[in-house]
C-alpha positions as CSV (number, residue, x, y, z in Angstrom):
1,X,-9.9,1.0,7.8
2,X,-7.2,-1.6,8.0
3,X,-5.6,-1.3,4.6
4,X,-5.3,1.1,1.7
5,X,-7.8,0.5,-1.2
6,X,-7.1,1.8,-4.7
7,X,-9.5,1.7,-7.6
8,X,-8.3,2.0,-11.2
9,X,-10.0,3.6,-14.2
10,X,-11.9,0.4,-15.1
11,X,-13.1,-0.2,-11.5
12,X,-10.6,-2.9,-10.4
13,X,-10.0,-2.6,-6.6
14,X,-6.5,-3.2,-5.2
15,X,-5.8,-3.6,-1.5
16,X,-2.8,-3.4,0.8
17,X,0.6,-3.9,-0.7
18,X,-0.9,-4.5,-4.1
19,X,-2.6,-1.1,-3.9
20,X,0.7,0.5,-3.2
21,X,2.3,-1.3,-6.1
22,X,-0.4,-0.2,-8.5
23,X,-0.1,3.4,-7.4
24,X,3.6,3.1,-7.9
25,X,3.2,1.8,-11.4
26,X,1.4,5.0,-12.3
27,X,3.8,7.5,-10.7
28,X,6.7,7.4,-13.1
29,X,9.6,5.4,-14.5
30,X,11.4,4.4,-11.4
31,X,8.3,3.8,-9.4
32,X,6.8,1.9,-12.3
33,X,9.6,-0.7,-12.2
34,X,9.3,-1.1,-8.4
35,X,5.5,-1.5,-8.7
36,X,5.8,-4.1,-11.4
37,X,8.5,-6.1,-9.5
38,X,6.4,-6.0,-6.3
39,X,3.5,-7.8,-8.2
40,X,5.5,-11.1,-8.5
41,X,6.2,-13.8,-5.8
42,X,8.2,-14.0,-3.7
43,X,8.6,-10.2,-3.7
44,X,4.8,-9.9,-3.3
45,X,4.9,-12.1,-0.2
46,X,7.6,-9.9,1.4
47,X,5.7,-6.8,0.4
48,X,2.6,-8.1,2.0
49,X,4.4,-8.8,5.3
50,X,6.1,-5.4,5.3
51,X,2.8,-3.7,4.5
52,X,1.0,-5.4,7.3
53,X,3.7,-4.5,9.8
54,X,3.7,-0.8,8.7
55,X,-0.1,-0.7,8.8
56,X,-0.2,-2.2,12.3
57,X,2.5,0.3,13.5
58,X,1.7,3.4,11.5
59,X,0.8,5.4,14.6
60,X,4.4,4.9,15.8
61,X,6.0,5.6,12.4
62,X,4.4,8.9,11.3
63,X,3.6,12.3,12.7
64,X,1.5,12.3,15.9
65,X,-1.2,14.6,14.5
66,X,-3.8,11.8,14.4
67,X,-3.7,11.5,10.6
68,X,-3.5,7.7,10.8
69,X,-6.0,7.3,13.6
70,X,-8.8,4.9,13.1
71,X,-12.2,6.4,13.9
72,X,-15.1,4.2,14.8
73,X,-17.8,6.6,13.8
């Protein structure tokens, strides 16, 4: 519930900023380059920091319809 998980066709699991980068690599040419660049340090370190900040503050950044609420059920 704390970070995005993405699973590719062969079963590899990517989490957090790495998941966003992997999804980007599969979206198209412009996103593919950004996703690939995000995989390398120090860009990856910055992406991890940004991802953690966005994840922690997502309820303030998006619509207030509860889409990003964490349910403890």
